[in-house]
N, C-alpha and C positions, 0 to 999 in steps of 0.2 A: 504494500500500500504506500503510495507516494504521500509525503507530508505536505507537498504543495497543493493548494486547492485547485480543482479543475472548475468548480462552480463559482461564479462571481454574481453576487446579488446586485441588482440595480437599486440605487437609493433614490427615492423620489425627492426632488428639490422643492422646498416650499416656495411659494410665490413671494417675490420681494426680498429674498435673502439667500445667502450662500452658506453651505455647511462647510466648516473647516475640514481640510483634507485629513487631518489626524482623526477626527471623529467619524468621517465617512469610512475610512479604512477600518477603524475599530468596529463599526456597525457591520461591515462586510464580513469581518472575521467572526463576529458573534453569531451571525445568521447563516454561516456556512456549515452545514451538518458534516461535511467531510473532515473538518478539523475540530469537531466537538470534543475529541479526546484531549485537546490541548487548551482550548478556550471555549467557554459556553456560558449561557445564562444560568443563574441559580434556579433551583426548583420553583421558588416563588416568582422569579422573573424580575426581581427588584435590584439585583446585583449580578455581577458576572465573576467567573472563577477562571484563573489561569492555572492550568495543571502542568506538571513536568516542566518547570521553569527553564531548565537548561535546554531542552529540546525546543520549547517555544521560542527562546531567544536565538538559538542557532539556526532554526529552520524557517519560522514564520516571520520574525521581525525583519530579516533581510528581504524577504519576499514583498512585504507590505511597506516597510519604512526605510529600506536601504541601509540598515545598520543592525547589529546584533547585541546592542547594549541594553540589557534589562533595566539597569539603573536609570538610563535616559528615558526609557519608555515609561517607567513608573513616575519619574519627575514630570513628564508631559501629561500623564493622567492626572497628577495632582494639580497641574496648572488649570485643567478643565474641571476641577473640584471633585475628582474621583479620589476616594481615600480608602485605605485598607479597612476591611470590616474585621473587627475583633469580636470573637464570641467565645463562649465557654467551650463549645464543641471543637474549636480549632486546635485545642491541645496546648501544652505547655511551652517548651522552649522553641525559640526561633530556629528554623532549620530542621525541626523534626518532621515537618510535612513539606512536600514540594508543591504546595498549592497556595495561591493568594486569592482572596476574594476582595472585590472592589464594589 
């Protein structure tokens, strides 16, 4: 199975405004079922989860954003007011899980 998505979703453009490229690419990733094993919506649909951060950074980030720097990607998410979700189920120490929820 190829990690690069074959399916690209078309994002509707709202009248009178433009969607920043970063957000459009994030939307495409989240709505592509072929890469749901690396990034997907939460069960509630109110947040999203990045799984297998190393694979995500090395394979998907360069495809969508032309870099493989996870820290830069997270910084960009923060700029658009996405922040890590901390919950009791997430577990104790940082690095124990290879998932991040935003």
